[in-house]
N, C-alpha and C positions, 0 to 999 in steps of 0.2 A: 192185229199186229201193232206193237207199240209205235207211237208217232210223237214228234215234237210239237208242242203247242206253246204259244206266247200269250199270256194273260196280262193285259195292260190295265193297271188299276188294282190296288190291293185292299180295297174296302170290303165290306161284308159280302157283296156279290162276287167280286174278284177272288176272294179267298175261298168262298164256297165253290166257285167254278174250278179253281185249281184243285181243290180236294176231290171233286168228282172226276176230274181228268186223271189224277193220280190213282184213284180207286180203279179206274179202267185200265191201268197199267201204262199210261203214257209218260213221256218225258215232259215236264212242265217248267217253264220259266215264268215266274211271277214278278212283274215289274211295277215299280212305283217311283215317284220322284226321289224319295229318300232311300229306298231300298231296305228300309227298316220296318219294324212292326211285328205283329203276331206271326209266328212261323207256321207254315203249312208243311206238315211232314211229307217228305218225298218230293217237294217242289224246291227249285232253286230261286232264291230271291236276288234281284238285281236292282240297281238304281238306274232310272231311265227318264229322260225328259220326253214325254209323249208328243210334244210339239216339234221335236227335232227328228226330221225324217231320216237322217243318217243313222242316228242312234236306234230308231225303231227298226229300220231296215236291217242293220247289223244283228240285232237281237232276234229278228224273225227269219234269218237265213235258215233254210231247211225245215221251217215250220209248216205244218199242214194248215194251221189256222192261227189267226190273230184274233183274240177275244177283246173287244173294246168294252171294258168294265170301268172306264174312267168316270169319276164323279167329282168334278171341280168343287173344291171346298167352299169357295166364295160364291154364294148364290147370286149376289149382285154383280158378279164379274163374268157371268157365263158368256155374254156377248163378246168379251175380249178373249176369253180362254178357250172356248170350244172350237171356233173356226180353224185355228192353226193345228189343233190336235186332230180334228176330223180330217183335215187335208193331209197331215203327215201319215195317218193310219191308212188312208186311201192310197197314197203314193207308195207306201211300204208294201201294201198288199199287191199293187200292180208290179212293183219291182221283183218281188220274191215269188209271186204266184200263190201266196197263202190266201186261204179263204178269210174274208172279213166277217166276223160274227159280232154284232152290236147288241149290247144290253141297253134297252131304252125304256121310256115311260109312255104314258098316255097323253102327254101334253098336246101333241100334234093334232089330235082330234078336236080339241077345244070343247066347249059345252055342247052336249048332244042330248036328244030326247031318246031315252031307252038305253039298253045295254050297248056297250062299245064292242064291235065285232071287226075282225080283220077285213080289209077291203073298203072300209068307210073312208071318205076323203079326209086328207089331212088339212082341215080347213080352219084350225084354230088361228085366232088373229093376234094373240099376245106375242111379245118378243120371244119368249122361251118356246112357245108353240111353233112359231115360224122357224126358229133355230133348229129344233129337233126335226121338223118336217123337211127342212132343207138338207140336213145331214143324210136323211134316208133317201131323199130324191137324188142327191148326188151319187150315193152308193149304188142305188138301183140303176141309174143311167149308165154308170160305168160297168155294172153287171150286164146290162142289156147290150152294151157295145162290145162285150167280150173282153174288156180290159181287166176286169177283176171278177171274182165270184163273191157274192155278198148275201147275207141274210140278217134279219133283225128280229129280236124278241122283245116284246113290250110287256111291262108288268105294272101293277098298281102299287100303292104304298106298301113298304116292306114291313114284314114281321119276321121274327126269328131271333136267335141269340146274337149278341154283340152288335146289334143294329144301333142301339143307343139313340143319339140325336139325329141319326139318319132316317128315323121313322117316327111318324106322328104318335103311334101307340107305344112303341118301345121306349121313347123318351119319357113317357109318363110312368113306366113300370116301377122304378125304384120308389117313387113317392106313393103310388097306389098300393104297393105291397107293404108299405110302412103304415097303411091305414089312413093316409091323408087324402083329402079331396084334391081333385085335379081339374084343370081347365083345358079346353080344346079350342081349336080354331073353328069358326063357323058353327053349325048346328050339331049338337050331340046326337041328334035323332034322325039324320038322313042316312039312307042305305049307302054303304061304301064297301068297295072291294079291297081286300088285303092279300098281298102275295108273300108267301114265305121265301126268303132268300134262297133256301135250299131248292125250292121248286123252280125259281128263276135259273139257278145253276143247272139243274137237271135239263131244263128246256134248251139252254144254250148248247150244252154238250150233245143233246139229242139231235138238234137241227144241224149241227156241225158234221155229224156222222152220216147224214142222209142227203145225198146229192139232189134227190127229188124234192127236198124242202127248201132249196136255195132260191134266191130271187124273189122273196116275198117276206111279208111281216107275219109273225106268229104271236099269239098271246100265251104267256106262261100259265101253267096250271094254277087255277085260283079258286078258292072255295066260294060258295054263295055269300053275298054281302052281309055285313053286320054293321050296325051303327057304331059310332065311336063309343057311345054309352055301353052298348052290348059288348063290344070288343074289350073294353077296359074291365068290365065285370067278368067276362069269360077268362081273361088272364088271371084275375084275382082268384077265381074259383079253382082254376087249374093249379094254383099254388096253395090251395087250402085256406084261402083268406076270404073274408066277406067283401063284397063289392063296395066301392067307395063312391062318394058323391062326384058327379061329373057335371061341370058347368061350362058354358061358353065364355070365352073372353069377351068383354064388352067391346063393341065396335069402336067406341070412342077411345078406349085404351090402346087398341091397335093403331088407330090413326095417330094418336099422340106419340106412341112408340116409334112409328115410322118416321117421325121428324128427326129422331136420333139414331135409329138403326136402319142401315141400308137393306138388311135382310128382311125386316118387317115391311119395308116399303115394297120390296119385290113380291112379297106374298099376296099383295092385292091382286096381282094378275091371275093367280091360281085360286083365289078365294072361292070361286064358284064350285070347286071340287068338294067343298064341305058345306055348301049352302043349298045343294040340290042332290038328287041321287047320282052316284058316281060308280057305275057298275061295269065290270069287265066280263065279257063272255069268252071263256077259254075252251069252248066245246070243240073247236077245230083241232087243237093239238091232242085232245083226248081221242077224238074219232080217228084221226089220221096217223098219229104217232103213238097212240096208246098211253099217253101220260096223264095221270090223274093227280090232283093236288094232295099234298100231305093232309091227313084228316085234321079237321079244325081243332079238335081237342089237343092233338099233338103239337100243332102250330102254337097254341096258347101255352102249353108246357115249355116248349122251346123258348118262346118269348119271355117267359118267366124265369128262364135260366135253369130249368130242371132237366 
Protein backbone atom coordinates (compact mmCIF):
# COMPACT_ATOMS: atom_id res chain seq x y z
CA UNK A 1 0.00 0.00 0.00
CA UNK A 2 1.45 3.43 -0.93
CA UNK A 3 2.54 5.48 2.08
CA UNK A 4 4.04 8.91 2.68
CA UNK A 5 7.70 9.14 3.65
CA UNK A 6 9.86 12.14 4.52
CA UNK A 7 13.54 11.95 3.53
CA UNK A 8 15.58 14.67 5.24
CA UNK A 9 18.87 15.31 3.45
CA UNK A 10 19.25 15.31 -0.32
CA UNK A 11 22.84 14.17 -0.68
CA UNK A 12 23.78 10.89 -2.39
CA UNK A 13 22.18 8.70 0.31
CA UNK A 14 19.03 10.80 0.60
CA UNK A 15 18.48 10.84 -3.15
CA UNK A 16 19.12 7.11 -3.45
CA UNK A 17 16.68 6.44 -0.60
CA UNK A 18 14.03 8.65 -2.21
CA UNK A 19 14.51 6.77 -5.49
CA UNK A 20 14.03 3.41 -3.79
CA UNK A 21 10.88 4.60 -2.05
CA UNK A 22 9.44 5.98 -5.29
CA UNK A 23 10.20 2.68 -7.02
CA UNK A 24 8.19 0.95 -4.28
CA UNK A 25 5.22 3.16 -5.14
CA UNK A 26 5.32 5.52 -2.15
CA UNK A 27 4.71 9.25 -1.84
CA UNK A 28 8.09 10.80 -1.09
CA UNK A 29 9.00 14.24 0.23
CA UNK A 30 12.72 14.96 -0.24
CA UNK A 31 13.81 17.81 2.01
CA UNK A 32 16.99 19.86 2.14
CA UNK A 33 17.92 23.30 3.41
CA UNK A 34 17.82 24.85 -0.07
CA UNK A 35 15.16 22.64 -1.62
CA UNK A 36 17.21 22.65 -4.81
CA UNK A 37 19.61 20.23 -6.47
CA UNK A 38 19.31 17.10 -8.62
CA UNK A 39 15.71 16.05 -9.02
CA UNK A 40 14.45 12.60 -8.09
CA UNK A 41 11.69 11.62 -10.47
CA UNK A 42 8.47 11.04 -8.57
CA UNK A 43 9.62 12.76 -5.37
CA UNK A 44 8.57 16.23 -4.21
CA UNK A 45 11.47 18.46 -3.20
CA UNK A 46 10.99 21.02 -0.43
CA UNK A 47 13.17 23.46 1.49
CA UNK A 48 13.41 22.63 5.18
CA UNK A 49 15.63 23.52 8.14
CA UNK A 50 16.25 20.14 9.76
CA UNK A 51 17.00 21.82 13.09
CA UNK A 52 13.55 23.48 13.17
CA UNK A 53 11.20 21.05 14.88
CA UNK A 54 8.11 22.91 13.68
CA UNK A 55 9.18 22.68 10.05
CA UNK A 56 10.11 19.01 10.35
CA UNK A 57 6.86 18.17 12.16
CA UNK A 58 4.76 19.91 9.53
CA UNK A 59 6.55 18.09 6.70
CA UNK A 60 6.22 14.74 8.51
CA UNK A 61 2.50 14.93 9.22
CA UNK A 62 0.92 11.73 7.92
CA UNK A 63 4.29 10.15 7.13
CA UNK A 64 4.99 6.55 8.03
CA UNK A 65 8.70 7.26 8.39
CA UNK A 66 11.23 10.07 8.66
CA UNK A 67 14.55 9.11 7.08
CA UNK A 68 17.47 11.00 8.60
CA UNK A 69 19.92 11.17 5.68
CA UNK A 70 21.42 14.48 6.78
CA UNK A 71 25.14 15.03 6.19
CA UNK A 72 26.23 18.41 7.59
CA UNK A 73 28.61 19.87 5.00
CA UNK A 74 31.01 21.48 7.47
CA UNK A 75 32.98 18.55 8.93
CA UNK A 76 34.51 20.78 11.57
CA UNK A 77 31.09 22.07 12.71
CA UNK A 78 29.41 18.75 13.47
CA UNK A 79 29.35 19.44 17.21
CA UNK A 80 27.37 22.62 16.63
CA UNK A 81 25.12 21.39 13.81
CA UNK A 82 24.18 17.81 14.71
CA UNK A 83 22.62 18.10 18.22
CA UNK A 84 19.78 20.48 17.23
CA UNK A 85 19.08 18.46 14.08
CA UNK A 86 18.99 15.17 16.00
CA UNK A 87 16.75 16.72 18.67
CA UNK A 88 14.34 18.13 16.08
CA UNK A 89 14.02 14.83 14.26
CA UNK A 90 13.40 12.96 17.53
CA UNK A 91 10.75 15.46 18.59
CA UNK A 92 9.07 15.39 15.18
CA UNK A 93 8.97 11.59 15.26
CA UNK A 94 7.37 11.67 18.71
CA UNK A 95 4.79 14.30 17.71
CA UNK A 96 3.75 12.61 14.46
CA UNK A 97 4.20 8.95 15.32
CA UNK A 98 6.49 8.47 12.31
CA UNK A 99 9.23 5.87 12.48
CA UNK A 100 12.71 7.47 12.71
CA UNK A 101 15.16 5.73 10.35
CA UNK A 102 18.73 7.01 10.64
CA UNK A 103 21.54 6.63 8.13
CA UNK A 104 24.74 6.54 10.14
CA UNK A 105 28.38 5.50 9.95
CA UNK A 106 30.82 3.38 11.92
CA UNK A 107 32.45 6.16 13.95
CA UNK A 108 30.71 5.22 17.20
CA UNK A 109 32.62 1.93 17.44
CA UNK A 110 36.02 3.62 17.41
CA UNK A 111 39.13 1.54 16.67
CA UNK A 112 38.42 -2.19 17.06
CA UNK A 113 40.29 -5.43 16.50
CA UNK A 114 38.58 -7.49 13.83
CA UNK A 115 35.43 -6.88 11.80
CA UNK A 116 32.77 -4.55 13.17
CA UNK A 117 29.48 -6.32 13.91
CA UNK A 118 26.14 -5.11 15.23
CA UNK A 119 25.93 -5.19 19.01
CA UNK A 120 29.52 -4.12 19.61
CA UNK A 121 29.73 -1.32 22.19
CA UNK A 122 29.76 2.25 20.94
CA UNK A 123 33.02 2.95 22.72
CA UNK A 124 34.77 5.35 20.34
CA UNK A 125 36.41 8.19 22.25
CA UNK A 126 36.65 10.88 19.58
CA UNK A 127 34.27 13.83 19.45
CA UNK A 128 32.50 12.58 16.33
CA UNK A 129 32.35 9.04 17.70
CA UNK A 130 30.67 10.23 20.88
CA UNK A 131 28.31 12.45 18.91
CA UNK A 132 27.06 9.61 16.71
CA UNK A 133 26.89 7.24 19.69
CA UNK A 134 24.82 9.74 21.66
CA UNK A 135 22.43 10.26 18.77
CA UNK A 136 21.67 6.54 18.63
CA UNK A 137 21.56 6.17 22.43
CA UNK A 138 18.96 8.95 22.64
CA UNK A 139 16.86 7.45 19.83
CA UNK A 140 17.07 3.97 21.33
CA UNK A 141 16.09 5.23 24.78
CA UNK A 142 13.04 6.96 23.32
CA UNK A 143 12.18 3.78 21.41
CA UNK A 144 12.48 1.64 24.52
CA UNK A 145 10.34 4.12 26.47
CA UNK A 146 7.64 3.79 23.82
CA UNK A 147 7.84 7.48 22.86
CA UNK A 148 9.01 6.82 19.30
CA UNK A 149 9.93 3.94 17.01
CA UNK A 150 13.52 4.01 15.77
CA UNK A 151 16.07 2.03 13.80
CA UNK A 152 19.58 2.85 12.58
CA UNK A 153 21.61 1.61 9.62
CA UNK A 154 25.38 2.05 9.58
CA UNK A 155 27.64 1.92 6.55
CA UNK A 156 31.30 2.33 5.74
CA UNK A 157 32.77 4.85 3.28
CA UNK A 158 30.58 5.39 0.25
CA UNK A 159 30.98 4.30 -3.34
CA UNK A 160 28.60 4.83 -6.24
CA UNK A 161 27.62 7.56 -8.69
CA UNK A 162 27.45 11.26 -7.77
CA UNK A 163 29.25 10.70 -4.46
CA UNK A 164 32.14 12.98 -5.45
CA UNK A 165 33.92 14.59 -2.51
CA UNK A 166 31.60 12.76 -0.10
CA UNK A 167 33.63 9.57 -0.66
CA UNK A 168 37.33 8.83 -0.31
CA UNK A 169 37.50 6.77 -3.51
CA UNK A 170 34.90 8.66 -5.60
CA UNK A 171 36.75 11.95 -5.08
CA UNK A 172 39.80 10.37 -6.74
CA UNK A 173 37.95 8.94 -9.74
CA UNK A 174 38.17 11.89 -12.18
CA UNK A 175 41.91 12.15 -11.74
CA UNK A 176 42.46 8.37 -11.83
CA UNK A 177 40.39 7.94 -14.98
CA UNK A 178 42.47 10.68 -16.57
CA UNK A 179 45.50 8.45 -16.01
CA UNK A 180 47.01 10.63 -13.29
CA UNK A 181 48.47 9.36 -9.98
CA UNK A 182 46.41 9.88 -6.85
CA UNK A 183 47.10 10.29 -3.15
CA UNK A 184 45.09 8.83 -0.28
CA UNK A 185 44.81 9.35 3.45
CA UNK A 186 46.64 6.83 5.61
CA UNK A 187 47.96 3.63 4.11
CA UNK A 188 47.00 2.58 0.57
CA UNK A 189 47.33 -1.05 1.62
CA UNK A 190 45.08 -1.58 4.64
CA UNK A 191 41.87 -3.61 4.21
CA UNK A 192 38.86 -1.27 4.12
CA UNK A 193 35.13 -1.72 3.61
CA UNK A 194 33.26 0.32 1.00
CA UNK A 195 29.46 0.61 0.89
CA UNK A 196 27.54 1.54 -2.26
CA UNK A 197 25.03 4.33 -1.60
CA UNK A 198 22.44 2.18 -3.39
CA UNK A 199 22.93 -0.60 -0.84
CA UNK A 200 22.62 1.87 2.03
CA UNK A 201 19.35 3.11 0.55
CA UNK A 202 18.06 -0.44 0.05
CA UNK A 203 18.85 -1.21 3.69
CA UNK A 204 17.12 1.92 5.00
CA UNK A 205 13.96 1.13 3.03
CA UNK A 206 14.04 -2.55 4.04
CA UNK A 207 14.32 -1.93 7.79
CA UNK A 208 11.62 0.73 7.63
CA UNK A 209 9.23 -1.84 6.19
CA UNK A 210 9.86 -4.48 8.85
CA UNK A 211 8.55 -3.83 12.35
CA UNK A 212 10.61 -6.71 13.69
CA UNK A 213 13.79 -4.88 12.59
CA UNK A 214 13.18 -1.75 14.69
CA UNK A 215 14.93 -0.87 17.91
CA UNK A 216 18.40 -1.94 16.80
CA UNK A 217 21.39 -1.15 14.62
CA UNK A 218 21.91 -2.80 11.25
CA UNK A 219 24.88 -2.76 8.89
CA UNK A 220 24.19 -2.00 5.24
CA UNK A 221 25.06 -4.76 2.74
CA UNK A 222 28.76 -4.34 1.99
CA UNK A 223 31.24 -6.31 -0.11
CA UNK A 224 34.43 -7.87 1.28
CA UNK A 225 37.09 -5.24 1.97
CA UNK A 226 39.49 -3.85 -0.60
CA UNK A 227 42.51 -1.66 0.08
CA UNK A 228 42.49 1.88 -1.25
CA UNK A 229 45.04 0.85 -3.86
CA UNK A 230 42.88 -2.09 -4.94
CA UNK A 231 39.68 -0.03 -4.98
CA UNK A 232 41.20 2.67 -7.20
CA UNK A 233 42.58 0.00 -9.55
CA UNK A 234 39.22 -1.81 -9.67
CA UNK A 235 37.37 1.38 -10.64
CA UNK A 236 39.96 2.11 -13.34
CA UNK A 237 39.62 -1.39 -14.79
CA UNK A 238 35.81 -1.13 -14.66
CA UNK A 239 36.12 1.88 -16.94
CA UNK A 240 38.55 0.12 -19.26
CA UNK A 241 41.57 2.08 -18.00
CA UNK A 242 44.88 0.96 -16.62
CA UNK A 243 45.36 1.35 -12.85
CA UNK A 244 47.22 4.46 -11.76
CA UNK A 245 49.83 4.99 -9.09
CA UNK A 246 48.44 5.37 -5.58
CA UNK A 247 50.49 6.99 -2.84
CA UNK A 248 49.77 8.17 0.69
CA UNK A 249 49.81 11.82 1.64
CA UNK A 250 52.91 12.49 3.75
CA UNK A 251 51.90 12.90 7.38
CA UNK A 252 53.87 16.12 7.57
CA UNK A 253 51.80 17.53 4.71
CA UNK A 254 48.56 16.75 6.52
CA UNK A 255 49.89 18.26 9.73
CA UNK A 256 50.86 21.47 7.97
CA UNK A 257 47.61 21.51 6.03
CA UNK A 258 45.72 21.21 9.28
CA UNK A 259 47.16 24.54 10.40
CA UNK A 260 45.15 26.23 7.65
CA UNK A 261 42.25 23.83 7.03
CA UNK A 262 39.73 23.03 9.81
CA UNK A 263 38.60 19.98 7.81
CA UNK A 264 42.11 18.52 7.69
CA UNK A 265 42.48 19.11 11.43
CA UNK A 266 39.28 17.18 12.04
CA UNK A 267 40.50 14.22 9.96
CA UNK A 268 43.09 13.43 12.62
CA UNK A 269 40.33 11.96 14.78
CA UNK A 270 39.39 9.41 12.12
CA UNK A 271 42.87 8.77 10.72
CA UNK A 272 42.91 5.33 12.34
CA UNK A 273 40.30 4.20 9.81
CA UNK A 274 42.97 4.21 7.10
CA UNK A 275 45.97 3.23 9.21
CA UNK A 276 44.65 -0.20 10.26
CA UNK A 277 42.08 -2.67 8.89
CA UNK A 278 38.60 -1.12 8.86
CA UNK A 279 36.17 -3.90 8.09
CA UNK A 280 32.37 -3.99 8.35
CA UNK A 281 30.51 -7.29 8.72
CA UNK A 282 27.07 -7.09 7.11
CA UNK A 283 26.15 -10.74 7.54
CA UNK A 284 23.17 -10.02 9.79
CA UNK A 285 21.18 -8.08 7.20
CA UNK A 286 21.90 -10.79 4.64
CA UNK A 287 20.80 -13.61 6.94
CA UNK A 288 17.78 -11.91 8.49
CA UNK A 289 16.47 -9.62 5.75
CA UNK A 290 17.89 -11.28 2.66
CA UNK A 291 19.85 -8.23 1.47
CA UNK A 292 23.11 -8.84 -0.39
CA UNK A 293 25.51 -6.13 -1.56
CA UNK A 294 25.60 -5.03 -5.17
CA UNK A 295 28.33 -7.09 -6.89
CA UNK A 296 31.68 -5.33 -6.52
CA UNK A 297 32.29 -5.08 -10.27
CA UNK A 298 28.98 -3.26 -10.62
CA UNK A 299 29.82 -0.98 -7.67
CA UNK A 300 33.03 -0.03 -9.47
CA UNK A 301 31.22 0.60 -12.76
CA UNK A 302 28.69 2.80 -10.96
CA UNK A 303 31.47 4.70 -9.21
CA UNK A 304 33.18 5.25 -12.57
CA UNK A 305 29.94 6.78 -13.85
CA UNK A 306 29.14 3.95 -16.27
